[in-house]
N, CA, C, O and the ligand as a Tripos MOL2 file, in Angstrom:
@<TRIPOS>MOLECULE
protein
  281   279    71     0     0
PROTEIN
NO_CHARGES

@<TRIPOS>ATOM
      1 N           4.7880   -5.2980   -8.1090 N.3       1 MET1
      2 CA          4.2140   -5.2120   -9.4500 C.3       1 MET1
      3 C           2.9540   -4.3660   -9.3950 C.2       1 MET1
      4 O           2.0290   -4.6400   -8.6300 O.2       1 MET1
      5 N           2.9410   -3.3550  -10.2090 N.am      2 ARG2
      6 CA          1.7420   -2.5160  -10.2050 C.3       2 ARG2
      7 C           0.5900   -3.2140  -10.9040 C.2       2 ARG2
      8 O           0.7770   -4.0600  -11.7790 O.2       2 ARG2
      9 N          -0.5960   -2.8320  -10.4910 N.am      3 ARG3
     10 CA         -1.8150   -3.3830  -11.0760 C.3       3 ARG3
     11 C          -2.6030   -2.2170  -11.6690 C.2       3 ARG3
     12 O          -2.8210   -1.1900  -11.0250 O.2       3 ARG3
     13 N          -3.0140   -2.4110  -12.8970 N.am      4 TYR4
     14 CA         -3.5980   -1.2660  -13.6020 C.3       4 TYR4
     15 C          -5.1160   -1.2530  -13.5920 C.2       4 TYR4
     16 O          -5.7500   -0.3420  -14.1260 O.2       4 TYR4
     17 N          -5.6890   -2.2840  -12.9740 N.am      5 GLN5
     18 CA         -7.1500   -2.3040  -12.8920 C.3       5 GLN5
     19 C          -7.6230   -1.7050  -11.5620 C.2       5 GLN5
     20 O          -6.8230   -1.5080  -10.6470 O.2       5 GLN5
     21 N          -8.9300   -1.4170  -11.4600 N.am      6 TRP6
     22 CA         -9.5340   -0.9990  -10.2120 C.3       6 TRP6
     23 C          -9.2930   -2.0810   -9.1720 C.2       6 TRP6
     24 O          -9.3320   -3.2580   -9.5320 O.2       6 TRP6
     25 N          -9.0480   -1.7640   -7.9170 N.am      7 PRO7
     26 CA         -9.0090   -0.4170   -7.3330 C.3       7 PRO7
     27 C          -7.5990    0.1620   -7.2710 C.2       7 PRO7
     28 O          -7.3910    1.2020   -6.6460 O.2       7 PRO7
     29 N          -6.6190   -0.4950   -7.9110 N.am      8 PHE8
     30 CA         -5.2200   -0.0550   -7.7900 C.3       8 PHE8
     31 C          -4.8910    1.0780   -8.7580 C.2       8 PHE8
     32 O          -4.1690    2.0160   -8.4220 O.2       8 PHE8
     33 N          -5.4370    0.9650   -9.9600 N.am      9 ASN9
     34 CA         -5.3330    2.0400  -10.9510 C.3       9 ASN9
     35 C          -3.9040    2.4640  -11.2660 C.2       9 ASN9
     36 O          -3.6430    3.6320  -11.5530 O.2       9 ASN9
     37 N          -2.9630    1.4860  -11.2070 N.am     10 GLY10
     38 CA         -1.5870    1.7880  -11.5940 C.3      10 GLY10
     39 C          -0.7900    2.5650  -10.5760 C.2      10 GLY10
     40 O           0.3300    2.9910  -10.8560 O.2      10 GLY10
     41 N          -1.3600    2.7590   -9.3780 N.am     11 LYS11
     42 CA         -0.6490    3.5410   -8.3640 C.3      11 LYS11
     43 C           0.4940    2.7420   -7.7520 C.2      11 LYS11
     44 O           0.4550    1.5130   -7.6940 O.2      11 LYS11
     45 N           1.5160    3.4700   -7.2950 N.am     12 ARG12
     46 CA          2.6630    2.8150   -6.6680 C.3      12 ARG12
     47 C           2.3820    2.4570   -5.2090 C.2      12 ARG12
     48 O           2.6810    1.3470   -4.7700 O.2      12 ARG12
     49 N           1.8110    3.3910   -4.4690 N.am     13 PHE13
     50 CA          1.5790    3.1690   -3.0420 C.3      13 PHE13
     51 C           0.1180    2.8110   -2.7920 C.2      13 PHE13
     52 O          -0.8010    3.5100   -3.2190 O.2      13 PHE13
     53 N          -0.0630    1.6930   -2.0820 N.am     14 ILE14
     54 CA         -1.3970    1.1540   -1.8380 C.3      14 ILE14
     55 C          -1.5920    0.9980   -0.3390 C.2      14 ILE14
     56 O          -0.8230    0.2990    0.3210 O.2      14 ILE14
     57 N          -2.6000    1.6350    0.1880 N.am     15 GLY15
     58 CA         -2.9160    1.4830    1.6020 C.3      15 GLY15
     59 C          -3.9730    0.4200    1.8100 C.2      15 GLY15
     60 O          -4.8860    0.2590    1.0010 O.2      15 GLY15
     61 N          -3.8310   -0.3130    2.9220 N.am     16 ASN16
     62 CA         -4.8620   -1.2700    3.3260 C.3      16 ASN16
     63 C          -5.5520   -0.6510    4.5450 C.2      16 ASN16
     64 O          -4.9610   -0.5500    5.6200 O.2      16 ASN16
     65 N          -6.8040   -0.2430    4.3620 N.am     17 THR17
     66 CA         -7.4850    0.4620    5.4410 C.3      17 THR17
     67 C          -7.8900   -0.4840    6.5670 C.2      17 THR17
     68 O          -8.3120   -0.0390    7.6340 O.2      17 THR17
     69 N          -7.7640   -1.7880    6.3290 N.am     18 ASN18
     70 CA         -8.0690   -2.7620    7.3770 C.3      18 ASN18
     71 C          -6.8980   -2.9100    8.3480 C.2      18 ASN18
     72 O          -7.1020   -2.9950    9.5590 O.2      18 ASN18
     73 N          -5.6670   -2.9420    7.8160 N.am     19 THR19
     74 CA         -4.4750   -3.1020    8.6560 C.3      19 THR19
     75 C          -3.7750   -1.7700    8.9010 C.2      19 THR19
     76 O          -2.8840   -1.6800    9.7450 O.2      19 THR19
     77 N          -4.1770   -0.7350    8.1630 N.am     20 ASN20
     78 CA         -3.5490    0.5780    8.2430 C.3      20 ASN20
     79 C          -2.0870    0.5530    7.8070 C.2      20 ASN20
     80 O          -1.2680    1.3230    8.3070 O.2      20 ASN20
     81 N          -1.7660   -0.3420    6.8670 N.am     21 GLU21
     82 CA         -0.4150   -0.4170    6.3250 C.3      21 GLU21
     83 C          -0.4000    0.0760    4.8920 C.2      21 GLU21
     84 O          -1.3810   -0.0410    4.1570 O.2      21 GLU21
     85 N           0.7610    0.6390    4.5110 N.am     22 VAL22
     86 CA          0.9370    1.0780    3.1290 C.3      22 VAL22
     87 C           2.0060    0.2020    2.4760 C.2      22 VAL22
     88 O           3.0130   -0.1360    3.0970 O.2      22 VAL22
     89 N           1.7660   -0.1620    1.2030 N.am     23 HIS23
     90 CA          2.6690   -1.0150    0.4390 C.3      23 HIS23
     91 C           3.2250   -0.2560   -0.7530 C.2      23 HIS23
     92 O           2.5610    0.6060   -1.3280 O.2      23 HIS23
     93 N           4.4790   -0.5980   -1.1190 N.am     24 ASP24
     94 CA          5.1310   -0.0530   -2.3070 C.3      24 ASP24
     95 C           5.1190   -1.1400   -3.3840 C.2      24 ASP24
     96 O           5.9050   -2.0850   -3.3290 O.2      24 ASP24
     97 N           4.2290   -1.0000   -4.3540 N.am     25 LEU25
     98 CA          4.0800   -2.0580   -5.3610 C.3      25 LEU25
     99 C           5.2820   -2.1730   -6.2780 C.2      25 LEU25
    100 O           5.4330   -3.1860   -6.9610 O.2      25 LEU25
    101 N           6.1470   -1.1570   -6.3150 N.am     26 ASP26
    102 CA          7.3720   -1.2770   -7.1140 C.3      26 ASP26
    103 C           8.4250   -2.1270   -6.4090 C.2      26 ASP26
    104 O           9.4600   -2.4550   -6.9890 O.2      26 ASP26
    105 N           8.1510   -2.4830   -5.1460 N.am     27 ASN27
    106 CA          9.0680   -3.3320   -4.3690 C.3      27 ASN27
    107 C           8.2720   -4.4470   -3.6840 C.2      27 ASN27
    108 O           8.6120   -4.8900   -2.5870 O.2      27 ASN27
    109 N           7.2250   -4.8830   -4.3440 N.am     28 GLU28
    110 CA          6.3160   -5.8510   -3.7230 C.3      28 GLU28
    111 C           7.0010   -7.1670   -3.3770 C.2      28 GLU28
    112 O           7.7970   -7.6900   -4.1580 O.2      28 GLU28
    113 N           6.6780   -7.7030   -2.1810 N.am     29 LYS29
    114 CA          7.1810   -9.0040   -1.7420 C.3      29 LYS29
    115 C           5.9840   -9.9450   -1.5380 C.2      29 LYS29
    116 O           4.8420   -9.5080   -1.3960 O.2      29 LYS29
    117 N           6.2860  -11.2580   -1.5280 N.am     30 SER30
    118 CA          5.1850  -12.2080   -1.3680 C.3      30 SER30
    119 C           4.4440  -11.9910   -0.0580 C.2      30 SER30
    120 O           3.2410  -12.2380    0.0280 O.2      30 SER30
    121 N           5.1660  -11.5250    0.9700 N.am     31 GLY31
    122 CA          4.5400  -11.2970    2.2700 C.3      31 GLY31
    123 C           3.5060  -10.1870    2.2790 C.2      31 GLY31
    124 O           2.7160  -10.0790    3.2160 O.2      31 GLY31
    125 N           3.5060   -9.3730    1.2570 N.am     32 CYS32
    126 CA          2.5410   -8.2620    1.2050 C.3      32 CYS32
    127 C           1.1050   -8.7690    1.0480 C.2      32 CYS32
    128 O           0.1590   -8.1690    1.5590 O.2      32 CYS32
    129 N           0.9660   -9.8880    0.3310 N.am     33 LYS33
    130 CA         -0.3590  -10.4700    0.1050 C.3      33 LYS33
    131 C          -1.3530   -9.4460   -0.4740 C.2      33 LYS33
    132 O          -2.5060   -9.3540   -0.0520 O.2      33 LYS33
    133 N          -0.8620   -8.7010   -1.4370 N.am     34 ILE34
    134 CA         -1.6810   -7.6440   -2.0330 C.3      34 ILE34
    135 C          -2.9980   -8.1900   -2.5830 C.2      34 ILE34
    136 O          -4.0520   -7.5670   -2.4480 O.2      34 ILE34
    137 N          -2.9130   -9.3630   -3.2040 N.am     35 ASP35
    138 CA         -4.1200   -9.8850   -3.8400 C.3      35 ASP35
    139 C          -5.1280  -10.4320   -2.8390 C.2      35 ASP35
    140 O          -6.2370  -10.8160   -3.2110 O.2      35 ASP35
    141 N          -4.7380  -10.4650   -1.5610 N.am     36 GLN36
    142 CA         -5.6840  -10.9020   -0.5320 C.3      36 GLN36
    143 C          -6.3510   -9.7220    0.1730 C.2      36 GLN36
    144 O          -7.1940   -9.9190    1.0480 O.2      36 GLN36
    145 N          -5.9810   -8.5080   -0.1990 N.am     37 ILE37
    146 CA         -6.6400   -7.3430    0.3870 C.3      37 ILE37
    147 C          -8.0350   -7.2060   -0.2300 C.2      37 ILE37
    148 O          -8.1970   -7.2440   -1.4500 O.2      37 ILE37
    149 N          -9.0150   -7.0480    0.6220 N.am     38 ASN38
    150 CA        -10.3680   -6.7790    0.1250 C.3      38 ASN38
    151 C         -10.3250   -5.4830   -0.7000 C.2      38 ASN38
    152 O          -9.8700   -4.4550   -0.1990 O.2      38 ASN38
    153 N         -10.7880   -5.5190   -1.9450 N.am     39 PRO39
    154 CA        -10.7310   -4.3050   -2.7760 C.3      39 PRO39
    155 C         -11.3670   -3.0900   -2.1050 C.2      39 PRO39
    156 O         -10.9870   -1.9510   -2.3770 O.2      39 PRO39
    157 N         -12.3240   -3.3380   -1.2410 N.am     40 LEU40
    158 CA        -12.9690   -2.2130   -0.5560 C.3      40 LEU40
    159 C         -12.0580   -1.6120    0.5050 C.2      40 LEU40
    160 O         -12.3400   -0.5330    1.0270 O.2      40 LEU40
    161 N         -10.9590   -2.3070    0.8290 N.am     41 HIS41
    162 CA         -9.9990   -1.8040    1.8160 C.3      41 HIS41
    163 C          -8.7550   -1.2130    1.1640 C.2      41 HIS41
    164 O          -7.8080   -0.8310    1.8520 O.2      41 HIS41
    165 N          -8.7620   -1.1390   -0.1740 N.am     42 VAL42
    166 CA         -7.6140   -0.5760   -0.8790 C.3      42 VAL42
    167 C          -7.7600    0.9330   -0.9750 C.2      42 VAL42
    168 O          -8.7880    1.4620   -1.3970 O.2      42 VAL42
    169 N          -6.6800    1.6120   -0.5640 N.am     43 LYS43
    170 CA         -6.6780    3.0780   -0.5970 C.3      43 LYS43
    171 C          -5.5030    3.5470   -1.4490 C.2      43 LYS43
    172 O          -4.3720    3.1030   -1.2480 O.2      43 LYS43
    173 N          -5.7630    4.4310   -2.3880 N.am     44 THR44
    174 CA         -4.6690    5.0340   -3.1570 C.3      44 THR44
    175 C          -4.4890    6.4710   -2.6990 C.2      44 THR44
    176 O          -5.3430    7.0280   -2.0090 O.2      44 THR44
    177 N          -3.3700    7.0620   -3.0900 N.am     45 PHE45
    178 CA         -2.9980    8.3750   -2.5600 C.3      45 PHE45
    179 C          -2.7780    9.3790   -3.6750 C.2      45 PHE45
    180 O          -2.3290    9.0320   -4.7680 O.2      45 PHE45
    181 N          -3.0960   10.6080   -3.3850 N.am     46 ASP46
    182 CA         -2.9060   11.6990   -4.3310 C.3      46 ASP46
    183 C          -2.3150   12.8810   -3.5600 C.2      46 ASP46
    184 O          -3.0460   13.5470   -2.8270 O.2      46 ASP46
    185 N          -1.0200   13.1620   -3.7000 N.am     47 PRO47
    186 CA         -0.0690   12.5210   -4.6220 C.3      47 PRO47
    187 C           0.2910   11.1060   -4.1930 C.2      47 PRO47
    188 O           0.1430   10.7340   -3.0280 O.2      47 PRO47
    189 N           0.7640   10.3270   -5.1560 N.am     48 ASP48
    190 CA          1.0680    8.9090   -4.9590 C.3      48 ASP48
    191 C           2.4670    8.7610   -4.3330 C.2      48 ASP48
    192 O           3.4000    8.2770   -4.9750 O.2      48 ASP48
    193 N           2.5880    9.1870   -3.0720 N.am     49 THR49
    194 CA          3.8920    9.1890   -2.4020 C.3      49 THR49
    195 C           3.7750    8.5520   -1.0280 C.2      49 THR49
    196 O           2.6970    8.5090   -0.4350 O.2      49 THR49
    197 N           4.9110    8.0560   -0.5300 N.am     50 LEU50
    198 CA          4.9370    7.4860    0.8140 C.3      50 LEU50
    199 C           4.6540    8.5650    1.8520 C.2      50 LEU50
    200 O           3.9750    8.3130    2.8480 O.2      50 LEU50
    201 N           5.1710    9.7560    1.6190 N.am     51 SER51
    202 CA          4.9520   10.8140    2.6190 C.3      51 SER51
    203 C           3.4690   11.1550    2.7470 C.2      51 SER51
    204 O           2.9980   11.4790    3.8370 O.2      51 SER51
    205 N           2.7310   11.0820    1.6370 N.am     52 GLU52
    206 CA          1.2870   11.3380    1.7170 C.3      52 GLU52
    207 C           0.5980   10.2220    2.5100 C.2      52 GLU52
    208 O          -0.2990   10.4850    3.3110 O.2      52 GLU52
    209 N           1.0190    8.9890    2.2830 N.am     53 ALA53
    210 CA          0.4410    7.8760    3.0390 C.3      53 ALA53
    211 C           0.7260    8.0350    4.5290 C.2      53 ALA53
    212 O          -0.1420    7.7930    5.3680 O.2      53 ALA53
    213 N           1.9530    8.4460    4.8470 N.am     54 LYS54
    214 CA          2.3200    8.6360    6.2510 C.3      54 LYS54
    215 C           1.5070    9.7770    6.8580 C.2      54 LYS54
    216 O           1.0590    9.7100    8.0020 O.2      54 LYS54
    217 N           1.3320   10.8280    6.0520 N.am     55 ARG55
    218 CA          0.5630   11.9780    6.5240 C.3      55 ARG55
    219 C          -0.8620   11.5530    6.8910 C.2      55 ARG55
    220 O          -1.4710   12.1110    7.8030 O.2      55 ARG55
    221 N          -1.3830   10.5550    6.1640 N.am     56 GLN56
    222 CA         -2.7320   10.0750    6.4330 C.3      56 GLN56
    223 C          -2.7610    8.9770    7.4960 C.2      56 GLN56
    224 O          -3.8000    8.3640    7.7400 O.2      56 GLN56
    225 N          -1.6080    8.7360    8.1240 N.am     57 GLY57
    226 CA         -1.5830    7.8480    9.2740 C.3      57 GLY57
    227 C          -1.3040    6.3890    8.9840 C.2      57 GLY57
    228 O          -1.4750    5.5440    9.8620 O.2      57 GLY57
    229 N          -0.8700    6.0700    7.7520 N.am     58 PHE58
    230 CA         -0.5510    4.6800    7.4280 C.3      58 PHE58
    231 C           0.8510    4.3330    7.9150 C.2      58 PHE58
    232 O           1.7400    5.1830    7.9490 O.2      58 PHE58
    233 N           1.0340    3.0500    8.2970 N.am     59 ASP59
    234 CA          2.3230    2.5410    8.7570 C.3      59 ASP59
    235 C           2.9570    1.7370    7.6220 C.2      59 ASP59
    236 O           2.2580    1.1340    6.8070 O.2      59 ASP59
    237 N           4.2900    1.7380    7.5800 N.am     60 ASN60
    238 CA          5.0020    0.9980    6.5330 C.3      60 ASN60
    239 C           4.7290   -0.4970    6.6140 C.2      60 ASN60
    240 O           4.6640   -1.0680    7.7020 O.2      60 ASN60
    241 N           4.5730   -1.1200    5.4610 N.am     61 CYS61
    242 CA          4.5950   -2.5800    5.4090 C.3      61 CYS61
    243 C           6.0180   -3.0400    5.6980 C.2      61 CYS61
    244 O           6.9720   -2.4910    5.1470 O.2      61 CYS61
    245 N           6.1680   -4.0490    6.5630 N.am     62 ALA62
    246 CA          7.5020   -4.5210    6.9450 C.3      62 ALA62
    247 C           8.2230   -5.2210    5.7960 C.2      62 ALA62
    248 O           9.4490   -5.3280    5.8190 O.2      62 ALA62
    249 N           7.4880   -5.7000    4.7920 N.am     63 TYR63
    250 CA          8.0990   -6.4740    3.7080 C.3      63 TYR63
    251 C           8.6180   -5.5780    2.5880 C.2      63 TYR63
    252 O           9.7630   -5.7230    2.1620 O.2      63 TYR63
    253 N           7.8010   -4.6720    2.1160 N.am     64 CYS64
    254 CA          8.1740   -3.9350    0.9170 C.3      64 CYS64
    255 C           8.7680   -2.5500    1.2250 C.2      64 CYS64
    256 O           9.4150   -1.9570    0.3620 O.2      64 CYS64
    257 N           8.5610   -2.0410    2.4170 N.am     65 ILE65
    258 CA          9.1010   -0.7260    2.7770 C.3      65 ILE65
    259 C          10.0480   -0.8460    3.9530 C.2      65 ILE65
    260 O          11.1520   -0.3010    3.9180 O.2      65 ILE65
    261 N           9.6300   -1.5570    5.0050 N.am     66 GLY66
    262 CA         10.4730   -1.7310    6.1800 C.3      66 GLY66
    263 C          10.3150   -0.6070    7.1820 C.2      66 GLY66
    264 O           9.5530    0.3350    6.9650 O.2      66 GLY66
    265 N          11.0430   -0.7150    8.2800 N.am     67 ASN67
    266 CA         10.9500    0.2680    9.3560 C.3      67 ASN67
    267 C           9.5250    0.4550    9.8640 C.2      67 ASN67
    268 O           9.0990    1.5610   10.1960 O.2      67 ASN67
    269 N           8.8060   -0.6580    9.9130 N.am     68 SER68
    270 CA          7.4520   -0.6070   10.4410 C.3      68 SER68
    271 C           7.4970   -0.2140   11.9130 C.2      68 SER68
    272 O           8.3810   -0.6410   12.6550 O.2      68 SER68
    273 N           6.5480    0.5930   12.3180 N.am     69 LYS69
    274 CA          6.5200    1.0540   13.7110 C.3      69 LYS69
    275 C           5.9780   -0.0070   14.6420 C.2      69 LYS69
    276 O           6.2380    0.0330   15.8440 O.2      69 LYS69
    277 N           5.2160   -0.9690   14.0980 N.am     70 TYR70
    278 CA          4.5480   -1.9480   14.9620 C.3      70 TYR70
    279 C           4.9900   -3.3560   14.6340 C.2      70 TYR70
    280 O           4.5300   -4.3090   15.2620 O.2      70 TYR70
    281 ZN          4.0870   -4.5950    1.4270 Zn       71 ZN71
@<TRIPOS>BOND
     1     1     2 1
     2     2     3 1
     3     3     4 2
     4     3     5 am
     5     5     6 1
     6     6     7 1
     7     7     8 2
     8     7     9 am
     9     9    10 1
    10    10    11 1
    11    11    12 2
    12    11    13 am
    13    13    14 1
    14    14    15 1
    15    15    16 2
    16    15    17 am
    17    17    18 1
    18    18    19 1
    19    19    20 2
    20    19    21 am
    21    21    22 1
    22    22    23 1
    23    23    24 2
    24    23    25 am
    25    25    26 1
    26    26    27 1
    27    27    28 2
    28    27    29 am
    29    29    30 1
    30    30    31 1
    31    31    32 2
    32    31    33 am
    33    33    34 1
    34    34    35 1
    35    35    36 2
    36    35    37 am
    37    37    38 1
    38    38    39 1
    39    39    40 2
    40    39    41 am
    41    41    42 1
    42    42    43 1
    43    43    44 2
    44    43    45 am
    45    45    46 1
    46    46    47 1
    47    47    48 2
    48    47    49 am
    49    49    50 1
    50    50    51 1
    51    51    52 2
    52    51    53 am
    53    53    54 1
    54    54    55 1
    55    55    56 2
    56    55    57 am
    57    57    58 1
    58    58    59 1
    59    59    60 2
    60    59    61 am
    61    61    62 1
    62    62    63 1
    63    63    64 2
    64    63    65 am
    65    65    66 1
    66    66    67 1
    67    67    68 2
    68    67    69 am
    69    69    70 1
    70    70    71 1
    71    71    72 2
    72    71    73 am
    73    73    74 1
    74    74    75 1
    75    75    76 2
    76    75    77 am
    77    77    78 1
    78    78    79 1
    79    79    80 2
    80    79    81 am
    81    81    82 1
    82    82    83 1
    83    83    84 2
    84    83    85 am
    85    85    86 1
    86    86    87 1
    87    87    88 2
    88    87    89 am
    89    89    90 1
    90    90    91 1
    91    91    92 2
    92    91    93 am
    93    93    94 1
    94    94    95 1
    95    95    96 2
    96    95    97 am
    97    97    98 1
    98    98    99 1
    99    99   100 2
   100    99   101 am
   101   101   102 1
   102   102   103 1
   103   103   104 2
   104   103   105 am
   105   105   106 1
   106   106   107 1
   107   107   108 2
   108   107   109 am
   109   109   110 1
   110   110   111 1
   111   111   112 2
   112   111   113 am
   113   113   114 1
   114   114   115 1
   115   115   116 2
   116   115   117 am
   117   117   118 1
   118   118   119 1
   119   119   120 2
   120   119   121 am
   121   121   122 1
   122   122   123 1
   123   123   124 2
   124   123   125 am
   125   125   126 1
   126   126   127 1
   127   127   128 2
   128   127   129 am
   129   129   130 1
   130   130   131 1
   131   131   132 2
   132   131   133 am
   133   133   134 1
   134   134   135 1
   135   135   136 2
   136   135   137 am
   137   137   138 1
   138   138   139 1
   139   139   140 2
   140   139   141 am
   141   141   142 1
   142   142   143 1
   143   143   144 2
   144   143   145 am
   145   145   146 1
   146   146   147 1
   147   147   148 2
   148   147   149 am
   149   149   150 1
   150   150   151 1
   151   151   152 2
   152   151   153 am
   153   153   154 1
   154   154   155 1
   155   155   156 2
   156   155   157 am
   157   157   158 1
   158   158   159 1
   159   159   160 2
   160   159   161 am
   161   161   162 1
   162   162   163 1
   163   163   164 2
   164   163   165 am
   165   165   166 1
   166   166   167 1
   167   167   168 2
   168   167   169 am
   169   169   170 1
   170   170   171 1
   171   171   172 2
   172   171   173 am
   173   173   174 1
   174   174   175 1
   175   175   176 2
   176   175   177 am
   177   177   178 1
   178   178   179 1
   179   179   180 2
   180   179   181 am
   181   181   182 1
   182   182   183 1
   183   183   184 2
   184   183   185 am
   185   185   186 1
   186   186   187 1
   187   187   188 2
   188   187   189 am
   189   189   190 1
   190   190   191 1
   191   191   192 2
   192   191   193 am
   193   193   194 1
   194   194   195 1
   195   195   196 2
   196   195   197 am
   197   197   198 1
   198   198   199 1
   199   199   200 2
   200   199   201 am
   201   201   202 1
   202   202   203 1
   203   203   204 2
   204   203   205 am
   205   205   206 1
   206   206   207 1
   207   207   208 2
   208   207   209 am
   209   209   210 1
   210   210   211 1
   211   211   212 2
   212   211   213 am
   213   213   214 1
   214   214   215 1
   215   215   216 2
   216   215   217 am
   217   217   218 1
   218   218   219 1
   219   219   220 2
   220   219   221 am
   221   221   222 1
   222   222   223 1
   223   223   224 2
   224   223   225 am
   225   225   226 1
   226   226   227 1
   227   227   228 2
   228   227   229 am
   229   229   230 1
   230   230   231 1
   231   231   232 2
   232   231   233 am
   233   233   234 1
   234   234   235 1
   235   235   236 2
   236   235   237 am
   237   237   238 1
   238   238   239 1
   239   239   240 2
   240   239   241 am
   241   241   242 1
   242   242   243 1
   243   243   244 2
   244   243   245 am
   245   245   246 1
   246   246   247 1
   247   247   248 2
   248   247   249 am
   249   249   250 1
   250   250   251 1
   251   251   252 2
   252   251   253 am
   253   253   254 1
   254   254   255 1
   255   255   256 2
   256   255   257 am
   257   257   258 1
   258   258   259 1
   259   259   260 2
   260   259   261 am
   261   261   262 1
   262   262   263 1
   263   263   264 2
   264   263   265 am
   265   265   266 1
   266   266   267 1
   267   267   268 2
   268   267   269 am
   269   269   270 1
   270   270   271 1
   271   271   272 2
   272   271   273 am
   273   273   274 1
   274   274   275 1
   275   275   276 2
   276   275   277 am
   277   277   278 1
   278   278   279 1
   279   279   280 2
@<TRIPOS>SUBSTRUCTURE
     1 MET1         2 RESIDUE 1 A MET
     2 ARG2         6 RESIDUE 1 A ARG
     3 ARG3        10 RESIDUE 1 A ARG
     4 TYR4        14 RESIDUE 1 A TYR
     5 GLN5        18 RESIDUE 1 A GLN
     6 TRP6        22 RESIDUE 1 A TRP
     7 PRO7        26 RESIDUE 1 A PRO
     8 PHE8        30 RESIDUE 1 A PHE
     9 ASN9        34 RESIDUE 1 A ASN
    10 GLY10       38 RESIDUE 1 A GLY
    11 LYS11       42 RESIDUE 1 A LYS
    12 ARG12       46 RESIDUE 1 A ARG
    13 PHE13       50 RESIDUE 1 A PHE
    14 ILE14       54 RESIDUE 1 A ILE
    15 GLY15       58 RESIDUE 1 A GLY
    16 ASN16       62 RESIDUE 1 A ASN
    17 THR17       66 RESIDUE 1 A THR
    18 ASN18       70 RESIDUE 1 A ASN
    19 THR19       74 RESIDUE 1 A THR
    20 ASN20       78 RESIDUE 1 A ASN
    21 GLU21       82 RESIDUE 1 A GLU
    22 VAL22       86 RESIDUE 1 A VAL
    23 HIS23       90 RESIDUE 1 A HIS
    24 ASP24       94 RESIDUE 1 A ASP
    25 LEU25       98 RESIDUE 1 A LEU
    26 ASP26      102 RESIDUE 1 A ASP
    27 ASN27      106 RESIDUE 1 A ASN
    28 GLU28      110 RESIDUE 1 A GLU
    29 LYS29      114 RESIDUE 1 A LYS
    30 SER30      118 RESIDUE 1 A SER
    31 GLY31      122 RESIDUE 1 A GLY
    32 CYS32      126 RESIDUE 1 A CYS
    33 LYS33      130 RESIDUE 1 A LYS
    34 ILE34      134 RESIDUE 1 A ILE
    35 ASP35      138 RESIDUE 1 A ASP
    36 GLN36      142 RESIDUE 1 A GLN
    37 ILE37      146 RESIDUE 1 A ILE
    38 ASN38      150 RESIDUE 1 A ASN
    39 PRO39      154 RESIDUE 1 A PRO
    40 LEU40      158 RESIDUE 1 A LEU
    41 HIS41      162 RESIDUE 1 A HIS
    42 VAL42      166 RESIDUE 1 A VAL
    43 LYS43      170 RESIDUE 1 A LYS
    44 THR44      174 RESIDUE 1 A THR
    45 PHE45      178 RESIDUE 1 A PHE
    46 ASP46      182 RESIDUE 1 A ASP
    47 PRO47      186 RESIDUE 1 A PRO
    48 ASP48      190 RESIDUE 1 A ASP
    49 THR49      194 RESIDUE 1 A THR
    50 LEU50      198 RESIDUE 1 A LEU
    51 SER51      202 RESIDUE 1 A SER
    52 GLU52      206 RESIDUE 1 A GLU
    53 ALA53      210 RESIDUE 1 A ALA
    54 LYS54      214 RESIDUE 1 A LYS
    55 ARG55      218 RESIDUE 1 A ARG
    56 GLN56      222 RESIDUE 1 A GLN
    57 GLY57      226 RESIDUE 1 A GLY
    58 PHE58      230 RESIDUE 1 A PHE
    59 ASP59      234 RESIDUE 1 A ASP
    60 ASN60      238 RESIDUE 1 A ASN
    61 CYS61      242 RESIDUE 1 A CYS
    62 ALA62      246 RESIDUE 1 A ALA
    63 TYR63      250 RESIDUE 1 A TYR
    64 CYS64      254 RESIDUE 1 A CYS
    65 ILE65      258 RESIDUE 1 A ILE
    66 GLY66      262 RESIDUE 1 A GLY
    67 ASN67      266 RESIDUE 1 A ASN
    68 SER68      270 RESIDUE 1 A SER
    69 LYS69      274 RESIDUE 1 A LYS
    70 TYR70      278 RESIDUE 1 A TYR
    71 ZN71       281 GROUP 0 **** ****
């Protein structure tokens, strides 16, 4: 479920700079624990794509994206 307030701003892909994982909010699972991420650790991407998140070194969340490397 997308969140339209700061710091998510309606973006689909959300990075957690603490765990270095990226989440797909259009496929959010309870295991993502999005609401437990410190807002200061939330990273959005421009463009808002998985490939951009990967380019910046984020790893897939095992719950909402899968194929996590770790
Ligand atoms: Zn996730």
